[in-house]
C-alpha positions in Angstrom: 28.6 28.4 -2.8 29.5 27.3 -6.4 33.1 27.5 -7.4 33.8 28.2 -11.1 37.5 28.2 -12.2 36.8 30.4 -15.2 34.8 32.9 -13.2 37.4 33.1 -10.4 40.2 33.5 -12.9 39.0 37.0 -13.9 38.5 38.3 -10.3 41.6 40.6 -10.6 39.9 42.6 -13.4 36.7 42.8 -11.3 38.7 44.4 -8.4 40.1 47.0 -10.8 36.6 47.7 -12.2 35.1 48.0 -8.7 37.9 50.2 -7.3 40.2 51.6 -10.0 42.1 53.6 -7.3 43.4 50.3 -5.9 45.8 50.0 -8.8 47.2 53.5 -8.0 47.8 52.6 -4.4 49.4 49.2 -5.2 51.5 50.9 -7.8 52.5 53.6 -5.2 53.5 50.8 -2.8 55.8 49.3 -5.5 57.3 52.7 -6.3 58.1 53.3 -2.6 59.7 49.8 -2.5 61.8 50.6 -5.6 62.9 54.0 -4.3 63.8 52.6 -0.8 65.6 49.6 -2.3 67.6 51.7 -4.7 68.5 54.3 -2.0 70.0 51.4 0.0 71.8 49.4 -2.7 71.8 51.5 -5.9 75.6 51.5 -6.2 75.7 47.7 -5.5 73.0 47.1 -8.2 75.1 49.0 -10.7 78.1 46.8 -9.8 76.1 43.6 -10.2 74.8 44.6 -13.7 78.3 45.7 -14.8 79.8 42.4 -13.5 77.1 40.3 -15.2 77.6 42.1 -18.6 81.4 41.6 -18.3 81.0 37.9 -17.6 78.7 37.5 -20.6 81.5 38.7 -22.9 84.0 36.0 -22.0 85.1 33.1 -19.8 84.6 34.2 -16.1 87.1 32.8 -13.6 86.5 31.8 -10.0 87.4 35.2 -8.7 84.7 36.8 -11.0 82.1 34.3 -9.9 83.0 34.9 -6.2 82.8 38.7 -6.6 79.4 38.4 -8.3 78.2 35.9 -5.6 79.2 38.3 -2.8 77.4 41.2 -4.6 74.3 39.2 -5.0 74.4 38.1 -1.3 74.6 41.8 -0.2 71.7 42.6 -2.5 69.5 39.7 -1.2 70.3 40.8 2.4 68.2 43.9 1.7 65.8 42.5 -0.9 64.5 39.5 1.1 63.2 41.3 4.2 61.9 44.3 2.2 60.2 41.9 -0.2 58.6 40.0 2.6 57.1 43.2 4.0 55.8 44.6 0.7 54.6 41.1 -0.4 52.6 40.7 2.8 51.0 44.1 2.6 50.1 43.7 -1.1 48.9 40.1 -1.0 46.7 40.9 2.1 45.4 44.0 0.3 44.4 41.9 -2.7 42.7 39.3 -0.5 40.9 42.1 1.4 39.7 43.5 -1.9 37.9 40.2 -2.7 36.8 39.1 0.7 36.0 42.5 2.3 35.1 44.7 -0.8 33.6 47.5 1.3 37.0 48.3 2.9 38.1 50.3 -0.1 40.2 53.0 1.6 43.8 53.2 0.5 43.2 50.6 -2.1 42.5 47.9 0.6 46.1 48.3 1.9 46.7 48.3 5.7 49.5 47.8 8.2 48.3 45.6 11.0 47.6 42.1 12.3 46.5 40.7 8.9 49.8 41.7 7.3 51.8 40.2 10.2 49.9 37.0 9.9 50.2 36.9 6.1 54.0 37.5 6.4 54.3 34.6 8.9 52.3 32.3 6.6 54.4 33.3 3.6 57.6 32.5 5.5 56.2 29.1 6.6 55.0 28.2 3.1 58.4 29.4 1.6 60.2 27.1 4.0 57.8 24.1 3.3 58.1 24.5 -0.4 61.9 25.0 -0.3 62.6 22.1 1.9 60.1 19.9 0.1 61.7 20.7 -3.3 65.1 20.0 -1.9 64.1 16.6 -0.4 62.1 15.5 -3.4 64.9 16.3 -6.0 67.6 14.8 -3.7 65.6 11.5 -3.7 65.2 11.8 -7.5 69.0 12.3 -8.0 69.8 9.5 -5.6 67.4 7.0 -7.3 68.7 8.0 -10.8 72.3 7.6 -9.6 71.6 4.1 -8.2 70.0 3.0 -11.5 72.8 4.6 -13.6 75.4 2.4 -11.9 73.9 -0.6 -13.7 72.8 1.1 -16.9 73.5 4.8 -17.7 70.7 5.1 -20.2 68.2 3.6 -17.7 69.5 6.0 -15.1 68.9 9.0 -17.4 65.4 7.8 -18.2 64.7 7.2 -14.5 65.9 10.7 -13.6 63.6 12.2 -16.3 60.5 10.2 -15.3 61.0 10.8 -11.5 61.8 14.4 -12.2 58.5 14.9 -14.0 56.8 13.0 -11.1 58.5 15.4 -8.6 57.2 18.4 -10.5 53.7 17.0 -10.5 54.0 16.4 -6.7 55.2 19.9 -6.0 52.6 21.4 -8.2 49.9 19.4 -6.3 51.4 20.6 -3.0 51.4 24.2 -4.1 47.8 24.0 -5.2 46.8 22.4 -1.9 48.5 25.3 0.0 47.4 28.0 -2.4 44.4 29.4 -0.3 46.5 29.9 2.8 46.7 33.7 2.4 42.9 34.2 1.8 42.2 32.0 4.8 44.6 34.0 6.9 42.9 37.3 6.0 39.3 36.0 6.1 39.7 34.0 9.4 42.2 36.3 11.2 44.5 33.4 12.1 47.8 31.8 11.1 46.7 28.6 9.5 49.1 27.8 6.6 47.8 24.2 6.3 44.1 24.9 6.6 44.1 25.2 2.9 44.3 21.4 2.6 40.7 21.1 3.8 39.3 23.9 1.6 41.0 22.6 -1.6 40.0 19.0 -1.1 38.5 17.6 -4.3 39.2 20.9 -6.2 42.8 20.5 -7.3 42.1 20.4 -11.0 39.7 23.4 -11.1 42.2 25.5 -9.1 45.0 24.4 -11.4 42.9 25.4 -14.4 42.1 28.8 -12.7 45.8 29.3 -12.0 46.8 28.6 -15.6 44.3 31.0 -17.0 45.5 33.7 -14.5 49.1 33.1 -15.4 48.4 33.4 -19.1 46.5 36.7 -18.5 49.4 38.0 -16.4 51.8 37.3 -19.3 49.5 39.3 -21.6 49.5 42.2 -19.1 53.3 42.0 -19.0 53.5 42.1 -22.8 51.1 45.0 -23.0 53.2 46.8 -20.4 56.4 46.2 -22.4 54.8 47.6 -25.5 53.7 50.7 -23.6 57.0 51.2 -21.8 59.3 50.9 -24.8 58.7 54.5 -26.1 58.9 55.9 -22.6 62.2 54.1 -21.9 63.6 55.4 -25.2 62.6 59.0 -24.4 64.1 58.9 -20.9 67.3 57.1 -21.6 66.4 53.5 -20.7 65.9 51.5 -17.5 68.2 49.5 -15.3 70.4 48.6 -18.3 72.1 52.0 -18.2 73.4 51.2 -14.7 76.1 48.9 -16.3 78.0 52.1 -17.3 77.9 53.5 -13.8 79.9 50.9 -11.8 81.8 52.6 -9.0 79.4 55.5 -8.7 77.5 56.3 -5.5 73.7 56.1 -5.4 73.5 60.0 -5.3 75.7 60.2 -8.4 73.6 57.5 -10.2 70.4 59.4 -9.5 71.9 62.6 -10.7 73.1 61.0 -14.0 70.1 58.8 -14.7 67.3 59.9 -12.4 64.5 60.6 -15.0 65.1 57.2 -16.8 65.1 55.3 -13.5 62.0 57.1 -12.3 60.1 56.4 -15.5 61.2 52.7 -15.4 60.1 52.5 -11.8 56.7 54.0 -12.4 55.9 51.9 -15.5 57.0 48.7 -13.8 55.0 49.6 -10.7 51.8 50.0 -12.6 52.4 46.8 -14.6 53.3 44.9 -11.4 50.2 46.2 -9.7 48.0 44.9 -12.6 49.8 41.5 -12.5 49.3 41.3 -8.8 45.6 41.7 -9.2 45.4 39.2 -12.1 47.5 36.5 -10.3 46.5 36.8 -6.6 42.8 37.8 -6.7 41.6 34.5 -8.2 42.7 32.5 -5.2 40.8 34.7 -2.8 37.8 34.4 -5.2 38.2 30.6 -5.0 38.1 30.7 -1.2 35.1 33.0 -1.3 33.2 30.9 -3.7 33.9 27.7 -1.8 33.4 29.0 1.8 31.3 32.2 1.3 32.1 35.8 2.2 33.5 36.2 5.8 31.8 38.4 8.3 33.2 41.9 8.3 34.8 42.6 11.6 
């Protein structure tokens, strides 16, 4: 198969053209996630927004920072596991839409072995990238500190140069691991590092593809913002209005701002679904064009 970075970069739009209902199902998945998340931590979210706005207006003290940190920790305790589940379902669905295009039912979304394997791969890759980033930048900081002991200017220059090198290294690693999810869906196995073999010799084309997809996702986001502004104005705004509802329960917040929050959730769900297709589909297209379509099981 012949891999073209520019051709693969537009695969997200091809999915939408082949199966427009996929965007509705992906958007619905986001809406369900938003509703479930808000039902669990709506009051806490209002508190965080109010705390953040208060801190922007003056000098926060240690107590303010600790309170905000505790609120964020509570929020992340719910957001991370829910995000892992939704992320696995949606990323597997996008990959399925490219690799198994005939499986159109429910916008390519499923709940099964593929999603569990993708979740496992996402967790492994998250740990690898997180630990790798920590180690690399610790080495950069240590080397820059050693040089700075003799010459502070040289230490700063060393830190900048090594920091840029570290970013290049981490970008290279991310590209080499970028086909892990398509491989997982296509080959029905947990193989987070099999991507190294598939991406060998294709780092620059995949990087170019990713840059094109990223630029297009920004354009989709800008278009979504333009479309959403009048809707937000008509319905009273989005999450920003929660800043005035600190201390209210989730039920009280929904009663006071339900239409605005629902409108915000639906608009963001549709935009997020489009961005999902634009950003994720190219990597599955790259795998398909390098390895060929997998056999449908």
